[in-house]
C-alpha positions in Angstrom: -58.4 35.0 64.3 -58.8 34.5 61.0 -56.3 34.5 58.1 -57.7 37.1 55.3 -55.4 38.1 52.5 -54.8 41.5 53.0 -54.9 42.2 48.6 -58.9 41.4 48.6 -59.6 44.4 51.0 -57.9 46.7 48.7 -62.2 48.0 47.6 -63.8 50.8 47.5 -66.3 50.5 50.3 -63.2 49.1 52.5 -60.7 51.2 52.2 -63.5 54.3 52.5 -64.3 52.4 55.8 -60.5 52.3 56.6 -60.0 55.7 55.4 -63.2 57.5 57.9 -61.8 55.1 60.8 -58.2 56.3 60.9 -59.7 59.7 60.6 -60.6 59.4 64.1 -62.5 56.4 66.1 -66.3 56.0 64.9 -69.1 53.7 65.6 -70.6 51.9 62.6 -73.8 54.0 62.2 -71.3 57.5 61.4 -69.5 55.2 58.8 -72.2 54.9 57.3 -74.3 58.1 57.5 -70.8 59.7 56.6 -70.0 57.0 53.4 -73.3 56.8 51.9 -73.9 52.9 53.5 -76.8 50.9 54.7 -75.8 49.8 58.3 -75.9 46.5 56.9 -73.7 46.6 54.3 -70.6 48.4 57.0 -71.7 45.9 59.8 -70.2 43.3 56.9 -67.6 45.8 56.2 -66.9 46.1 59.3 -67.2 42.4 60.3 -64.4 41.4 57.6 -61.8 43.6 58.9 -61.8 43.1 61.8 -62.0 39.5 61.0 -59.0 41.1 59.1 -56.7 42.0 62.4 -57.2 45.8 60.4 -59.7 47.4 62.9 -60.7 46.3 66.4 -63.6 48.1 69.0 -62.7 49.5 71.8 -65.3 50.2 73.8 -69.0 51.8 74.4 -69.9 55.0 73.6 -73.1 57.5 72.5 -72.9 58.9 69.2 -74.9 61.6 70.6 -78.4 61.9 71.1 -80.6 58.8 73.0 -80.1 55.4 73.1 -78.2 52.9 73.3 -74.4 53.5 73.7 -72.6 52.0 70.2 -69.0 50.1 70.0 -65.8 52.5 69.0 -64.1 51.3 66.5 -59.9 52.4 65.5 -57.2 51.0 63.7 -55.9 48.3 65.0 -51.7 49.2 65.0 -50.4 45.8 65.1 -52.7 44.5 62.0 -50.7 44.9 59.6 -47.1 47.1 58.9 -45.0 47.8 56.1 -41.5 49.1 55.3 -39.8 52.4 53.9 -36.6 53.0 53.3 -34.2 56.0 51.6 -31.8 55.4 49.6 -29.4 58.1 49.8 -25.5 59.1 48.4 -24.0 57.8 51.8 -26.4 56.3 53.8 -29.2 54.0 54.1 -32.0 54.3 56.1 -35.0 51.4 56.5 -38.3 52.3 58.9 -40.7 49.8 60.1 -44.4 51.5 60.3 -47.8 50.4 61.9 -50.6 50.5 60.5 -51.7 53.7 62.1 -48.5 55.4 60.1 -46.5 55.5 63.5 -42.5 54.1 63.2 -42.7 50.5 65.1 -38.4 50.5 64.7 -36.3 52.6 63.1 -32.2 52.3 61.3 -29.3 53.6 59.1 -26.7 52.3 57.6 -23.8 53.7 56.0 -23.1 53.4 52.2 -19.1 52.9 51.0 -18.6 54.9 48.4 -19.4 54.3 45.0 -22.3 51.4 45.9 -24.4 49.9 43.9 -27.7 48.4 43.1 -26.6 44.4 44.7 -25.0 46.7 48.2 -27.7 48.4 49.0 -30.0 45.0 48.6 -27.2 43.4 50.5 -27.2 46.4 53.2 -31.9 46.2 53.1 -32.2 42.3 52.8 -31.5 41.7 57.0 -33.5 45.0 57.6 -36.8 43.5 57.0 -38.7 40.3 58.3 -40.8 39.0 55.8 -44.0 38.3 57.3 -47.9 37.6 57.0 -48.2 40.7 58.2 -45.8 42.8 56.2 -47.8 44.4 53.4 -44.2 45.5 51.0 -41.3 47.3 51.2 -41.7 50.9 49.1 -37.9 53.1 48.5 -37.6 56.7 47.9 -34.6 58.0 46.3 -33.1 60.5 43.9 -34.8 60.9 40.3 -34.5 61.0 37.7 -36.6 57.7 37.6 -39.8 56.3 35.8 -42.6 55.8 39.2 -44.6 53.0 37.7 -42.2 50.5 37.1 -39.5 51.6 39.4 -36.3 52.2 37.2 -34.6 54.6 38.1 -31.3 56.9 37.1 -30.7 59.1 39.7 -27.9 62.2 39.5 -25.4 61.9 42.3 -25.3 58.1 41.8 -22.2 56.9 39.9 -23.1 54.1 37.3 -27.0 53.9 38.2 -28.4 54.3 34.7 -32.1 53.2 33.9 -31.5 50.6 37.1 -34.9 48.2 37.8 -35.0 48.7 41.5 -38.3 47.6 42.2 -38.0 44.4 40.3 -34.3 43.3 42.0 -36.0 44.3 45.2 -39.3 42.2 44.6 -36.5 39.4 43.6 -34.7 39.8 46.6 -37.3 40.3 49.5 -40.0 38.6 48.3 -42.2 41.5 48.7 -44.2 43.9 46.4 -42.0 47.3 46.6 -42.8 50.6 45.0 -40.1 53.3 44.1 -40.7 56.8 44.2 -38.6 59.8 44.1 -37.3 60.7 48.2 -39.2 64.3 47.8 -42.6 62.5 46.6 -42.6 60.5 49.8 -41.2 62.9 51.6 -44.3 65.2 50.9 -46.7 62.2 51.4 -45.1 62.2 54.8 -46.0 65.4 56.3 -49.6 65.2 54.4 -50.4 62.0 56.3 -50.3 64.1 59.4 -51.5 67.1 58.3 -53.9 69.1 55.6 -52.0 70.6 53.1 -53.1 71.2 49.7 -51.1 73.5 47.0 -47.9 73.4 49.2 -43.6 72.4 48.3 -41.4 70.0 50.2 -37.9 71.2 50.1 -35.7 68.8 51.2 -31.8 69.8 51.5 -29.5 66.7 52.4 -26.8 65.8 49.7 -29.1 66.6 47.1 -31.5 69.1 46.7 -35.7 68.8 45.4 -39.0 69.2 46.2 -42.1 67.1 46.8 -45.1 68.5 45.4 -48.4 68.9 46.5 -51.0 70.3 44.0 -54.9 70.3 44.7 -53.8 67.9 47.6 -52.4 65.3 45.5 -48.9 64.6 44.7 -47.8 66.0 41.8 -44.5 63.5 40.2 -45.3 65.0 35.8 -45.9 63.1 32.4 -42.5 61.4 33.0 -42.4 61.1 36.8 -40.0 64.5 36.5 -42.0 66.4 38.6 -39.7 68.4 41.3 -36.1 68.3 39.8 -36.0 72.1 41.7 -32.4 71.4 42.7 -31.1 71.2 38.8 -33.1 74.2 37.5 -30.6 77.1 37.0 -30.3 80.0 39.3 -26.9 81.4 37.9 -25.7 80.8 34.2 -22.4 81.2 35.4 -22.6 78.8 38.2 -20.6 75.5 39.5 -20.5 72.5 37.8 -23.6 70.2 39.2 -23.6 66.5 39.5 -26.5 66.4 37.1 -23.7 67.6 34.2 -25.1 71.5 33.9 -23.4 74.8 35.5 -25.2 76.8 37.9 -28.2 74.5 39.5 -29.9 75.4 42.8 -28.7 72.1 44.4 -24.2 73.3 43.1 -25.3 76.7 44.0 -25.8 76.3 47.4 -23.8 73.7 47.9 -20.7 76.3 47.6 -22.2 78.6 50.1 -23.3 78.6 53.6 -24.1 79.7 56.2 -26.5 82.6 55.9 -25.7 82.7 51.6 -26.6 79.6 51.5 -30.2 80.2 53.3 -30.3 83.1 50.6 -29.6 81.0 48.1 -32.6 78.7 49.2 -35.0 81.6 49.6 -33.9 83.2 46.7 -34.7 79.7 44.6 -38.0 78.7 46.5 -39.5 82.4 46.4 -39.7 81.3 42.4 -41.0 78.6 43.0 -44.0 80.1 45.0 -44.6 82.7 42.9 -44.3 80.4 39.9 -47.1 77.7 41.2 -49.2 79.7 43.4 -48.1 77.3 46.6 -49.5 78.3 50.0 -47.5 76.3 51.9 -43.6 74.9 52.0 -42.2 72.4 54.2 -38.0 72.9 54.9 -36.4 68.9 55.4 -33.2 67.0 55.2 -30.1 67.2 57.5 -28.4 70.9 56.1 -31.9 72.4 57.0 -32.0 70.6 60.1 -28.5 71.7 61.1 -29.1 75.3 61.0 -33.4 75.5 61.3 -33.3 79.0 62.3 -31.2 80.4 59.5 -33.0 78.5 56.7 -36.7 79.6 58.5 -35.5 83.3 58.8 -34.6 83.6 54.8 -38.0 82.2 53.6 -40.6 83.9 51.6 -43.7 85.4 53.3 -45.7 82.3 53.0 -46.9 79.5 55.3 -43.7 78.1 56.2 -42.5 75.2 59.0 -40.1 72.9 59.1 -40.5 69.0 58.9 -42.3 66.9 62.6 -40.4 63.8 61.8 -36.7 64.8 61.5 -34.2 62.8 59.8 -36.7 59.8 59.0 -39.3 61.9 57.4 -38.6 60.0 53.6 -38.5 56.2 54.9 -41.5 57.0 57.0 -43.0 58.4 53.4 -41.6 55.6 51.4 -43.2 52.8 53.6 -46.7 55.3 53.8 -46.4 54.4 49.8 -47.7 50.7 50.7 -50.0 51.8 54.0 -52.0 54.6 51.7 -53.2 51.5 49.2 -55.4 50.4 52.3 -56.5 53.9 52.2 
């Protein structure tokens, strides 16, 4: 197989062809029709993508009607890969994704109390194998953070103030790195598998937040601050929160148990649905996964479902931040 710089394959037309093939095995003729490109242009693009190991032919199929059967195409799962990581308040989860977004391997390592950025990189580095097929690493972590620069100041992690996590990880690993909120990564993962348009991914674990899709696009806000749902006030004289304020959804939920905890979350989600006119809610996070039916029953009357990714939701979404650049 010829060696091709994958970064050179990210033109608009290359991404268009890869995106169309990802939606289902297609022939060159059907790609040309859907993309509005000439058959000659599609043939050149497909040849380049096959040479790079990103596409493969699956055999001859009839593309409707009569005539000569055409060769069907699909993504070459092993042609490229990406890593995704979730830095939680007590553990690090890392997955490796193939080109189709499926998990190849998964690891979870506990993190000691009061861990530092260096501690995280020390744990992360041995879990990443770097070769020519690895496109990069995506990291999901609690906010606040600056998505563009990868500088993080996550609530609940003492000592983590204005940490240049993206630069530190790139220097340590020698890979392109993207950093985003854990909840943004999570909602991206859900949207990878099924159509979501105006939706919220509610993540309830060691923290509480949401990833927002508005008009089918991840909504990060003017300063990457959207989704700090857990730090909106629900009880004026409520318990102290890790963010320093009182009565936040996260703090009130943490002091409740069982059905009462589910009702607290449901009340907050109802406010969110009414504020943004959402039509889909996806529940996730270790707390929800421990008692899914309890939380599902308490939710407002909209389309509510449970994540299909389980505990690897955030690292999968973080890896898709990297893979998504090809599509």
